N, CA, C and O atoms as a GROMACS GRO file, in nm:
protein
  368
    1THR      N    1   1.041  -1.652   1.455
    1THR     CA    2   0.981  -1.752   1.367
    1THR      C    3   1.010  -1.716   1.222
    1THR      O    4   1.054  -1.605   1.192
    2GLY      N    5   0.984  -1.809   1.134
    2GLY     CA    6   1.002  -1.784   0.991
    2GLY      C    7   0.912  -1.674   0.941
    2GLY      O    8   0.949  -1.599   0.850
    3ASP      N    9   0.792  -1.662   1.000
    3ASP     CA   10   0.698  -1.558   0.960
    3ASP      C   11   0.756  -1.420   0.989
    3ASP      O   12   0.743  -1.329   0.908
    4ASP      N   13   0.821  -1.404   1.105
    4ASP     CA   14   0.882  -1.276   1.139
    4ASP      C   15   0.993  -1.241   1.040
    4ASP      O   16   1.008  -1.124   1.002
    5GLY      N   17   1.069  -1.341   0.997
    5GLY     CA   18   1.174  -1.318   0.897
    5GLY      C   19   1.115  -1.272   0.765
    5GLY      O   20   1.172  -1.186   0.698
    6GLY      N   21   1.002  -1.328   0.728
    6GLY     CA   22   0.935  -1.287   0.605
    6GLY      C   23   0.886  -1.144   0.613
    6GLY      O   24   0.895  -1.069   0.516
    7ARG      N   25   0.833  -1.107   0.729
    7ARG     CA   26   0.787  -0.968   0.748
    7ARG      C   27   0.904  -0.871   0.741
    7ARG      O   28   0.893  -0.764   0.682
    8GLU      N   29   1.016  -0.909   0.800
    8GLU     CA   30   1.133  -0.822   0.798
    8GLU      C   31   1.187  -0.807   0.656
    8GLU      O   32   1.226  -0.698   0.616
    9ARG      N   33   1.189  -0.916   0.581
    9ARG     CA   34   1.233  -0.908   0.440
    9ARG      C   35   1.140  -0.817   0.361
    9ARG      O   36   1.186  -0.737   0.279
   10ALA      N   37   1.009  -0.829   0.385
   10ALA     CA   38   0.912  -0.743   0.315
   10ALA      C   39   0.936  -0.597   0.351
   10ALA      O   40   0.933  -0.510   0.264
   11ARG      N   41   0.959  -0.568   0.479
   11ARG     CA   42   0.985  -0.430   0.521
   11ARG      C   43   1.110  -0.374   0.452
   11ARG      O   44   1.111  -0.261   0.405
   12ARG      N   45   1.214  -0.456   0.446
   12ARG     CA   46   1.338  -0.410   0.383
   12ARG      C   47   1.318  -0.386   0.234
   12ARG      O   48   1.366  -0.286   0.181
   13LEU      N   49   1.248  -0.476   0.168
   13LEU     CA   50   1.223  -0.461   0.025
   13LEU      C   51   1.142  -0.334  -0.003
   13LEU      O   52   1.174  -0.258  -0.094
   14ILE      N   53   1.038  -0.313   0.075
   14ILE     CA   54   0.956  -0.192   0.059
   14ILE      C   55   1.041  -0.068   0.082
   14ILE      O   56   1.036   0.027   0.004
   15ALA      N   57   1.120  -0.069   0.189
   15ALA     CA   58   1.206   0.047   0.220
   15ALA      C   59   1.307   0.072   0.110
   15ALA      O   60   1.332   0.187   0.074
   16ASP      N   61   1.365  -0.035   0.056
   16ASP     CA   62   1.462  -0.019  -0.054
   16ASP      C   63   1.397   0.043  -0.177
   16ASP      O   64   1.455   0.132  -0.240
   17TYR      N   65   1.277  -0.004  -0.212
   17TYR     CA   66   1.207   0.052  -0.328
   17TYR      C   67   1.175   0.199  -0.306
   17TYR      O   68   1.196   0.282  -0.395
   18LEU      N   69   1.124   0.231  -0.189
   18LEU     CA   70   1.088   0.370  -0.162
   18LEU      C   71   1.212   0.459  -0.161
   18LEU      O   72   1.207   0.572  -0.211
   19ALA      N   73   1.321   0.412  -0.104
   19ALA     CA   74   1.445   0.491  -0.102
   19ALA      C   75   1.496   0.517  -0.243
   19ALA      O   76   1.554   0.622  -0.270
   20ALA      N   77   1.473   0.421  -0.333
   20ALA     CA   78   1.516   0.436  -0.473
   20ALA      C   79   1.410   0.508  -0.556
   20ALA      O   80   1.426   0.522  -0.677
   21ARG      N   81   1.302   0.554  -0.491
   21ARG     CA   82   1.191   0.623  -0.558
   21ARG      C   83   1.125   0.536  -0.664
   21ARG      O   84   1.077   0.586  -0.766
   22LYS      N   85   1.124   0.404  -0.640
   22LYS     CA   86   1.054   0.311  -0.728
   22LYS      C   87   0.910   0.298  -0.677
   22LYS      O   88   0.887   0.302  -0.556
   23PRO      N   89   0.815   0.283  -0.767
   23PRO     CA   90   0.676   0.273  -0.722
   23PRO      C   91   0.650   0.145  -0.643
   23PRO      O   92   0.704   0.038  -0.673
   24VAL      N   93   0.568   0.160  -0.542
   24VAL     CA   94   0.522   0.048  -0.460
   24VAL      C   95   0.370   0.053  -0.464
   24VAL      O   96   0.310   0.157  -0.433
   25ALA      N   97   0.307  -0.057  -0.501
   25ALA     CA   98   0.161  -0.062  -0.510
   25ALA      C   99   0.106  -0.171  -0.420
   25ALA      O  100   0.168  -0.276  -0.402
   26ALA      N  101  -0.009  -0.144  -0.362
   26ALA     CA  102  -0.077  -0.242  -0.279
   26ALA      C  103  -0.226  -0.235  -0.309
   26ALA      O  104  -0.285  -0.127  -0.312
   27LEU      N  105  -0.286  -0.350  -0.330
   27LEU     CA  106  -0.429  -0.359  -0.355
   27LEU      C  107  -0.493  -0.440  -0.244
   27LEU      O  108  -0.438  -0.541  -0.200
   28GLY      N  109  -0.609  -0.396  -0.200
   28GLY     CA  110  -0.684  -0.472  -0.100
   28GLY      C  111  -0.603  -0.499   0.025
   28GLY      O  112  -0.554  -0.406   0.089
   29GLY      N  113  -0.589  -0.626   0.060
   29GLY     CA  114  -0.516  -0.665   0.180
   29GLY      C  115  -0.371  -0.624   0.180
   29GLY      O  116  -0.309  -0.616   0.286
   30GLY      N  117  -0.314  -0.598   0.063
   30GLY     CA  118  -0.176  -0.554   0.056
   30GLY      C  119  -0.155  -0.419   0.123
   30GLY      O  120  -0.044  -0.387   0.165
   31VAL      N  121  -0.261  -0.341   0.135
   31VAL     CA  122  -0.251  -0.212   0.203
   31VAL      C  123  -0.214  -0.235   0.350
   31VAL      O  124  -0.140  -0.156   0.408
   32ALA      N  125  -0.265  -0.342   0.408
   32ALA     CA  126  -0.231  -0.374   0.547
   32ALA      C  127  -0.082  -0.407   0.561
   32ALA      O  128  -0.022  -0.379   0.665
   33VAL      N  129  -0.022  -0.466   0.458
   33VAL     CA  130   0.122  -0.495   0.459
   33VAL      C  131   0.201  -0.365   0.465
   33VAL      O  132   0.295  -0.353   0.543
   34LEU      N  133   0.162  -0.268   0.381
   34LEU     CA  134   0.230  -0.139   0.384
   34LEU      C  135   0.210  -0.070   0.518
   34LEU      O  136   0.303  -0.008   0.571
   35ALA      N  137   0.090  -0.080   0.573
   35ALA     CA  138   0.064  -0.018   0.704
   35ALA      C  139   0.149  -0.083   0.812
   35ALA      O  140   0.205  -0.014   0.897
   36ALA      N  141   0.159  -0.216   0.809
   36ALA     CA  142   0.240  -0.287   0.909
   36ALA      C  143   0.388  -0.252   0.896
   36ALA      O  144   0.461  -0.251   0.995
   37ALA      N  145   0.431  -0.222   0.774
   37ALA     CA  146   0.571  -0.182   0.752
   37ALA      C  147   0.597  -0.038   0.796
   37ALA      O  148   0.711   0.006   0.800
   38GLY      N  149   0.489   0.035   0.828
   38GLY     CA  150   0.503   0.172   0.875
   38GLY      C  151   0.515   0.276   0.766
   38GLY      O  152   0.531   0.395   0.796
   39VAL      N  153   0.508   0.234   0.641
   39VAL     CA  154   0.529   0.332   0.533
   39VAL      C  155   0.406   0.418   0.505
   39VAL      O  156   0.414   0.516   0.431
   40LEU      N  157   0.292   0.382   0.563
   40LEU     CA  158   0.171   0.463   0.545
   40LEU      C  159   0.146   0.557   0.662
   40LEU      O  160   0.045   0.627   0.665
   41ASP      N  161   0.237   0.558   0.759
   41ASP     CA  162   0.219   0.644   0.877
   41ASP      C  163   0.202   0.790   0.834
   41ASP      O  164   0.285   0.844   0.762
   42GLY      N  165   0.093   0.851   0.880
   42GLY     CA  166   0.067   0.990   0.849
   42GLY      C  167   0.017   1.014   0.708
   42GLY      O  168   0.009   1.128   0.664
   43LYS      N  169  -0.016   0.907   0.637
   43LYS     CA  170  -0.060   0.919   0.497
   43LYS      C  171  -0.205   0.874   0.484
   43LYS      O  172  -0.263   0.814   0.574
   44GLN      N  173  -0.260   0.904   0.368
   44GLN     CA  174  -0.390   0.852   0.330
   44GLN      C  175  -0.369   0.728   0.245
   44GLN      O  176  -0.266   0.713   0.179
   45ALA      N  177  -0.468   0.638   0.247
   45ALA     CA  178  -0.460   0.517   0.166
   45ALA      C  179  -0.599   0.473   0.125
   45ALA      O  180  -0.694   0.482   0.203
   46ALA      N  181  -0.609   0.425   0.001
   46ALA     CA  182  -0.733   0.361  -0.045
   46ALA      C  183  -0.727   0.217   0.002
   46ALA      O  184  -0.626   0.149  -0.016
   47CYS      N  185  -0.836   0.170   0.060
   47CYS     CA  186  -0.840   0.030   0.102
   47CYS      C  187  -0.986  -0.014   0.109
   47CYS      O  188  -1.077   0.068   0.116
   48PRO      N  189  -1.007  -0.146   0.107
   48PRO     CA  190  -1.144  -0.194   0.112
   48PRO      C  191  -1.208  -0.163   0.248
   48PRO      O  192  -1.140  -0.161   0.350
   49PRO      N  193  -1.338  -0.139   0.248
   49PRO     CA  194  -1.407  -0.107   0.374
   49PRO      C  195  -1.382  -0.211   0.484
   49PRO      O  196  -1.374  -0.175   0.602
   50ARG      N  197  -1.371  -0.338   0.448
   50ARG     CA  198  -1.354  -0.442   0.549
   50ARG      C  199  -1.222  -0.431   0.623
   50ARG      O  200  -1.208  -0.487   0.732
   51LEU      N  201  -1.124  -0.360   0.567
   51LEU     CA  202  -0.993  -0.347   0.631
   51LEU      C  203  -0.976  -0.216   0.707
   51LEU      O  204  -0.877  -0.200   0.780
   52ARG      N  205  -1.066  -0.125   0.693
   52ARG     CA  206  -1.047   0.009   0.752
   52ARG      C  207  -1.027   0.005   0.903
   52ARG      O  208  -0.943   0.077   0.956
   53ARG      N  209  -1.104  -0.078   0.971
   53ARG     CA  210  -1.090  -0.085   1.117
   53ARG      C  211  -0.958  -0.149   1.158
   53ARG      O  212  -0.910  -0.128   1.270
   54ALA      N  213  -0.898  -0.227   1.069
   54ALA     CA  214  -0.772  -0.293   1.101
   54ALA      C  215  -0.651  -0.204   1.080
   54ALA      O  216  -0.542  -0.234   1.129
   55LEU      N  217  -0.667  -0.093   1.008
   55LEU     CA  218  -0.555  -0.003   0.985
   55LEU      C  219  -0.523   0.074   1.112
   55LEU      O  220  -0.614   0.109   1.188
   56PRO      N  221  -0.396   0.102   1.136
   56PRO     CA  222  -0.360   0.183   1.252
   56PRO      C  223  -0.420   0.323   1.240
   56PRO      O  224  -0.444   0.372   1.130
   57ALA      N  225  -0.443   0.387   1.353
   57ALA     CA  226  -0.501   0.522   1.354
   57ALA      C  227  -0.414   0.622   1.279
   57ALA      O  228  -0.463   0.726   1.235
   58ARG      N  229  -0.286   0.592   1.264
   58ARG     CA  230  -0.195   0.686   1.196
   58ARG      C  231  -0.208   0.680   1.044
   58ARG      O  232  -0.138   0.753   0.974
   59VAL      N  233  -0.298   0.594   0.993
   59VAL     CA  234  -0.325   0.583   0.849
   59VAL      C  235  -0.470   0.625   0.826
   59VAL      O  236  -0.562   0.570   0.888
   60GLU      N  237  -0.491   0.720   0.736
   60GLU     CA  238  -0.627   0.766   0.705
   60GLU      C  239  -0.680   0.695   0.582
   60GLU      O  240  -0.628   0.714   0.472
   61ALA      N  241  -0.783   0.614   0.600
   61ALA     CA  242  -0.846   0.545   0.487
   61ALA      C  243  -0.937   0.643   0.413
   61ALA      O  244  -1.007   0.722   0.475
   62VAL      N  245  -0.933   0.635   0.280
   62VAL     CA  246  -1.018   0.721   0.197
   62VAL      C  247  -1.112   0.634   0.113
   62VAL      O  248  -1.088   0.515   0.095
   63ASP      N  249  -1.218   0.696   0.063
   63ASP     CA  250  -1.318   0.623  -0.015
   63ASP      C  251  -1.282   0.608  -0.161
   63ASP      O  252  -1.354   0.540  -0.235
   64ASP      N  253  -1.174   0.668  -0.206
   64ASP     CA  254  -1.134   0.660  -0.346
   64ASP      C  255  -1.092   0.517  -0.383
   64ASP      O  256  -1.040   0.445  -0.298
   65PRO      N  257  -1.115   0.476  -0.509
   65PRO     CA  258  -1.073   0.342  -0.550
   65PRO      C  259  -0.921   0.327  -0.553
   65PRO      O  260  -0.868   0.219  -0.524
   66THR      N  261  -0.850   0.434  -0.587
   66THR     CA  262  -0.704   0.432  -0.586
   66THR      C  263  -0.654   0.565  -0.531
   66THR      O  264  -0.725   0.666  -0.533
   67LEU      N  265  -0.532   0.563  -0.483
   67LEU     CA  266  -0.472   0.686  -0.431
   67LEU      C  267  -0.322   0.681  -0.448
   67LEU      O  268  -0.256   0.586  -0.403
   68TRP      N  269  -0.267   0.782  -0.513
   68TRP     CA  270  -0.122   0.800  -0.525
   68TRP      C  271  -0.076   0.888  -0.411
   68TRP      O  272  -0.141   0.988  -0.380
   69ASP      N  273   0.032   0.853  -0.348
   69ASP     CA  274   0.098   0.939  -0.249
   69ASP      C  275   0.247   0.924  -0.274
   69ASP      O  276   0.310   0.830  -0.225
   70GLY      N  277   0.303   1.017  -0.348
   70GLY     CA  278   0.444   1.004  -0.387
   70GLY      C  279   0.460   0.887  -0.482
   70GLY      O  280   0.403   0.886  -0.590
   71VAL      N  281   0.538   0.788  -0.441
   71VAL     CA  282   0.556   0.668  -0.524
   71VAL      C  283   0.472   0.552  -0.473
   71VAL      O  284   0.485   0.440  -0.522
   72LEU      N  285   0.386   0.577  -0.375
   72LEU     CA  286   0.297   0.473  -0.322
   72LEU      C  287   0.162   0.478  -0.391
   72LEU      O  288   0.101   0.584  -0.402
   73LEU      N  289   0.116   0.364  -0.437
   73LEU     CA  290  -0.018   0.353  -0.494
   73LEU      C  291  -0.094   0.252  -0.410
   73LEU      O  292  -0.052   0.138  -0.395
   74THR      N  293  -0.206   0.295  -0.354
   74THR     CA  294  -0.292   0.203  -0.283
   74THR      C  295  -0.424   0.193  -0.358
   74THR      O  296  -0.469   0.290  -0.419
   75ALA      N  297  -0.485   0.076  -0.353
   75ALA     CA  298  -0.612   0.054  -0.423
   75ALA      C  299  -0.706  -0.025  -0.333
   75ALA      O  300  -0.663  -0.108  -0.253
   76ALA      N  301  -0.834   0.003  -0.349
   76ALA     CA  302  -0.935  -0.052  -0.259
   76ALA      C  303  -0.954  -0.203  -0.271
   76ALA      O  304  -1.014  -0.263  -0.182
   77GLY      N  305  -0.907  -0.264  -0.376
   77GLY     CA  306  -0.923  -0.408  -0.388
   77GLY      C  307  -0.935  -0.450  -0.533
   77GLY      O  308  -0.904  -0.373  -0.624
   78PRO      N  309  -0.980  -0.574  -0.554
   78PRO     CA  310  -0.986  -0.627  -0.690
   78PRO      C  311  -1.067  -0.540  -0.786
   78PRO      O  312  -1.037  -0.533  -0.905
   79GLU      N  313  -1.170  -0.476  -0.734
   79GLU     CA  314  -1.253  -0.392  -0.820
   79GLU      C  315  -1.176  -0.271  -0.873
   79GLU      O  316  -1.217  -0.210  -0.972
   80ALA      N  317  -1.064  -0.236  -0.809
   80ALA     CA  318  -0.982  -0.123  -0.852
   80ALA      C  319  -0.855  -0.168  -0.924
   80ALA      O  320  -0.771  -0.086  -0.958
   81SER      N  321  -0.841  -0.297  -0.946
   81SER     CA  322  -0.716  -0.349  -1.003
   81SER      C  323  -0.691  -0.300  -1.145
   81SER      O  324  -0.576  -0.270  -1.181
   82GLN      N  325  -0.794  -0.290  -1.227
   82GLN     CA  326  -0.775  -0.242  -1.363
   82GLN      C  327  -0.728  -0.096  -1.362
   82GLN      O  328  -0.634  -0.061  -1.434
   83LEU      N  329  -0.791  -0.014  -1.282
   83LEU     CA  330  -0.751   0.126  -1.273
   83LEU      C  331  -0.608   0.136  -1.219
   83LEU      O  332  -0.529   0.216  -1.269
   84ALA      N  333  -0.575   0.058  -1.118
   84ALA     CA  334  -0.439   0.060  -1.062
   84ALA      C  335  -0.338   0.020  -1.168
   84ALA      O  336  -0.231   0.080  -1.179
   85GLY      N  337  -0.369  -0.081  -1.246
   85GLY     CA  338  -0.279  -0.124  -1.353
   85GLY      C  339  -0.258  -0.016  -1.457
   85GLY      O  340  -0.145   0.004  -1.503
   86LEU      N  341  -0.364   0.052  -1.493
   86LEU     CA  342  -0.352   0.163  -1.590
   86LEU      C  343  -0.266   0.276  -1.535
   86LEU      O  344  -0.185   0.335  -1.607
   87LEU      N  345  -0.284   0.306  -1.408
   87LEU     CA  346  -0.202   0.412  -1.346
   87LEU      C  347  -0.055   0.372  -1.343
   87LEU      O  348   0.032   0.455  -1.370
   88LEU      N  349  -0.027   0.248  -1.312
   88LEU     CA  350   0.113   0.202  -1.309
   88LEU      C  351   0.172   0.201  -1.449
   88LEU      O  352   0.289   0.232  -1.467
   89ALA      N  353   0.091   0.165  -1.549
   89ALA     CA  354   0.140   0.162  -1.687
   89ALA      C  355   0.180   0.300  -1.736
   89ALA      O  356   0.269   0.313  -1.821
   90ARG      N  357   0.118   0.403  -1.684
   90ARG     CA  358   0.149   0.540  -1.725
   90ARG      C  359   0.289   0.582  -1.680
   90ARG      O  360   0.343   0.680  -1.730
   91LEU      N  361   0.347   0.510  -1.586
   91LEU     CA  362   0.479   0.544  -1.535
   91LEU      C  363   0.589   0.517  -1.638
   91LEU      O  364   0.698   0.574  -1.628
   92ARG      N  365   0.561   0.433  -1.734
   92ARG     CA  366   0.663   0.394  -1.832
   92ARG      C  367   0.672   0.492  -1.945
   92ARG      O  368   0.752   0.474  -2.036
   0.00000   0.00000   0.00000
């Protein structure tokens, strides 16, 4: 389906960014996109409490509002968006 094609494009884009060591950020529900792409396997991630049960067991949810892991930035949701933006701005 077209939806599967969109997921595959997202996976490729994420993989390309990570391979190039470019930062990838996800806030709130976007953390589930990274988890579905497999890039959070064996990692910790900040995510909203409502999504924690939906994350695969191979992803450890943390209570922090934001979390850096290499070039991955995860944030718990809209309430952490300002902090996430400030962290990303520091990269420049």
